[in-house]
Short mmCIF file of the C-alpha atoms (twelve columns), coordinates in Angstrom:
data_MODEL
# 
_entry.id   MODEL 
# 
loop_
_atom_site.group_PDB 
_atom_site.id 
_atom_site.type_symbol 
_atom_site.label_atom_id 
_atom_site.label_alt_id 
_atom_site.label_comp_id 
_atom_site.label_asym_id 
_atom_site.label_seq_id 
_atom_site.Cartn_x 
_atom_site.Cartn_y 
_atom_site.Cartn_z 
_atom_site.pdbx_PDB_model_num 
ATOM 1  C CA . UNK A 1  6.630   9.805   8.084   1 
ATOM 2  C CA . UNK A 2  7.167   6.262   9.296   1 
ATOM 3  C CA . UNK A 3  5.335   3.238   7.944   1 
ATOM 4  C CA . UNK A 4  3.239   3.040   10.988  1 
ATOM 5  C CA . UNK A 5  1.763   6.460   10.300  1 
ATOM 6  C CA . UNK A 6  0.277   5.529   6.925   1 
ATOM 7  C CA . UNK A 7  -3.537  5.374   7.247   1 
ATOM 8  C CA . UNK A 8  -5.396  2.421   5.991   1 
ATOM 9  C CA . UNK A 9  -7.043  4.195   3.279   1 
ATOM 10 C CA . UNK A 10 -3.782  5.689   1.748   1 
ATOM 11 C CA . UNK A 11 -3.426  4.946   -2.076  1 
ATOM 12 C CA . UNK A 12 -0.198  3.351   -2.939  1 
ATOM 13 C CA . UNK A 13 0.984   3.255   -6.865  1 
ATOM 14 C CA . UNK A 14 3.897   1.813   -8.220  1 
ATOM 15 C CA . UNK A 15 6.021   4.545   -9.923  1 
ATOM 16 C CA . UNK A 16 9.030   2.241   -11.178 1 
ATOM 17 C CA . UNK A 17 10.035  -1.355  -11.150 1 
ATOM 18 C CA . UNK A 18 13.698  -2.525  -11.182 1 
ATOM 19 C CA . UNK A 19 16.095  -4.682  -8.797  1 
ATOM 20 C CA . UNK A 20 15.650  -3.470  -5.260  1 
ATOM 21 C CA . UNK A 21 18.401  -5.537  -3.720  1 
ATOM 22 C CA . UNK A 22 16.655  -6.300  -0.533  1 
ATOM 23 C CA . UNK A 23 16.226  -10.149 -0.936  1 
ATOM 24 C CA . UNK A 24 12.813  -9.582  0.269   1 
ATOM 25 C CA . UNK A 25 9.951   -11.130 -2.462  1 
ATOM 26 C CA . UNK A 26 7.418   -9.106  -0.340  1 
ATOM 27 C CA . UNK A 27 8.495   -6.001  -2.025  1 
ATOM 28 C CA . UNK A 28 7.721   -7.370  -5.598  1 
ATOM 29 C CA . UNK A 29 4.596   -8.504  -4.420  1 
ATOM 30 C CA . UNK A 30 3.727   -5.124  -3.560  1 
ATOM 31 C CA . UNK A 31 4.951   -3.490  -6.604  1 
ATOM 32 C CA . UNK A 32 2.880   -5.847  -8.760  1 
ATOM 33 C CA . UNK A 33 -0.296  -5.373  -6.690  1 
ATOM 34 C CA . UNK A 34 0.185   -1.398  -6.806  1 
ATOM 35 C CA . UNK A 35 0.565   -1.538  -10.504 1 
ATOM 36 C CA . UNK A 36 -3.110  -0.030  -10.260 1 
ATOM 37 C CA . UNK A 37 -3.634  1.977   -7.081  1 
ATOM 38 C CA . UNK A 38 -4.204  0.223   -3.877  1 
ATOM 39 C CA . UNK A 39 -4.810  0.882   -0.270  1 
ATOM 40 C CA . UNK A 40 -2.587  -0.051  2.475   1 
ATOM 41 C CA . UNK A 41 -5.688  -2.272  3.813   1 
ATOM 42 C CA . UNK A 42 -5.923  -3.855  0.179   1 
ATOM 43 C CA . UNK A 43 -2.041  -4.514  -0.048  1 
ATOM 44 C CA . UNK A 44 -2.537  -6.166  3.638   1 
ATOM 45 C CA . UNK A 45 -5.453  -8.234  2.434   1 
ATOM 46 C CA . UNK A 46 -4.377  -9.347  -0.869  1 
ATOM 47 C CA . UNK A 47 -0.924  -10.375 0.279   1 
ATOM 48 C CA . UNK A 48 -2.534  -11.859 3.330   1 
ATOM 49 C CA . UNK A 49 -0.106  -10.065 5.612   1 
ATOM 50 C CA . UNK A 50 -0.573  -7.872  8.881   1 
ATOM 51 C CA . UNK A 51 -1.494  -4.348  8.107   1 
ATOM 52 C CA . UNK A 52 1.711   -3.211  9.986   1 
ATOM 53 C CA . UNK A 53 3.912   -5.117  7.670   1 
ATOM 54 C CA . UNK A 54 2.149   -3.698  4.642   1 
ATOM 55 C CA . UNK A 55 2.743   -0.305  6.057   1 
ATOM 56 C CA . UNK A 56 6.474   -1.085  6.257   1 
ATOM 57 C CA . UNK A 57 6.990   -2.371  3.109   1 
ATOM 58 C CA . UNK A 58 5.193   0.410   1.486   1 
ATOM 59 C CA . UNK A 59 7.209   2.917   3.399   1 
ATOM 60 C CA . UNK A 60 10.405  1.133   2.278   1 
ATOM 61 C CA . UNK A 61 9.455   1.088   -1.114  1 
ATOM 62 C CA . UNK A 62 8.432   4.791   -0.989  1 
ATOM 63 C CA . UNK A 63 11.751  5.675   0.523   1 
ATOM 64 C CA . UNK A 64 13.616  4.637   -2.652  1 
ATOM 65 C CA . UNK A 65 11.277  5.959   -4.905  1 
ATOM 66 C CA . UNK A 66 9.476   2.604   -5.960  1 
ATOM 67 C CA . UNK A 67 6.204   3.733   -5.003  1 
ATOM 68 C CA . UNK A 68 4.003   7.038   -4.634  1 
ATOM 69 C CA . UNK A 69 1.725   7.211   -1.439  1 
ATOM 70 C CA . UNK A 70 -1.276  9.448   -1.805  1 
ATOM 71 C CA . UNK A 71 -2.736  10.144  1.619   1 
ATOM 72 C CA . UNK A 72 -6.414  11.115  1.807   1 
ATOM 73 C CA . UNK A 73 -7.223  14.910  1.294   1 
ATOM 74 C CA . UNK A 74 -9.893  16.449  3.753   1 
ATOM 75 C CA . UNK A 75 -12.234 14.772  6.100   1 
ATOM 76 C CA . UNK A 76 -14.481 12.810  3.870   1 
ATOM 77 C CA . UNK A 77 -13.131 9.888   1.540   1 
ATOM 78 C CA . UNK A 78 -15.088 9.104   -1.347  1 
ATOM 79 C CA . UNK A 79 -17.820 6.322   -1.219  1 
ATOM 80 C CA . UNK A 80 -15.653 4.526   -3.743  1 
ATOM 81 C CA . UNK A 81 -12.483 4.612   -1.855  1 
ATOM 82 C CA . UNK A 82 -14.413 3.189   1.444   1 
ATOM 83 C CA . UNK A 83 -15.892 0.639   -0.668  1 
ATOM 84 C CA . UNK A 84 -12.473 -0.355  -1.776  1 
ATOM 85 C CA . UNK A 85 -11.144 -0.452  1.731   1 
ATOM 86 C CA . UNK A 86 -14.044 -2.157  3.020   1 
ATOM 87 C CA . UNK A 87 -13.535 -5.003  0.345   1 
ATOM 88 C CA . UNK A 88 -10.050 -5.281  1.419   1 
ATOM 89 C CA . UNK A 89 -10.756 -5.302  4.889   1 
ATOM 90 C CA . UNK A 90 -13.410 -8.146  4.458   1 
ATOM 91 C CA . UNK A 91 -10.673 -10.174 2.727   1 
ATOM 92 C CA . UNK A 92 -8.631  -10.246 5.822   1 
# 
């Protein structure tokens, strides 16, 4: 799965921290934000970056095992999840 396929409501959780060696401070920002689960939309909003960039950063971190991505299951997301995504989008 590429970063561009990650849905906005997919939840991201930091699994481990450590030196990435990428030289990209944005990766560290994503790891810090996702210490508690955050959606792709929230990552984008809180870090003030385009959704596409957030998706790519999360995909990079997932590929090396620094974050887990939990995609929504079923057709109906929970109300709490929708409220968090909406809040993240309003922050944009």
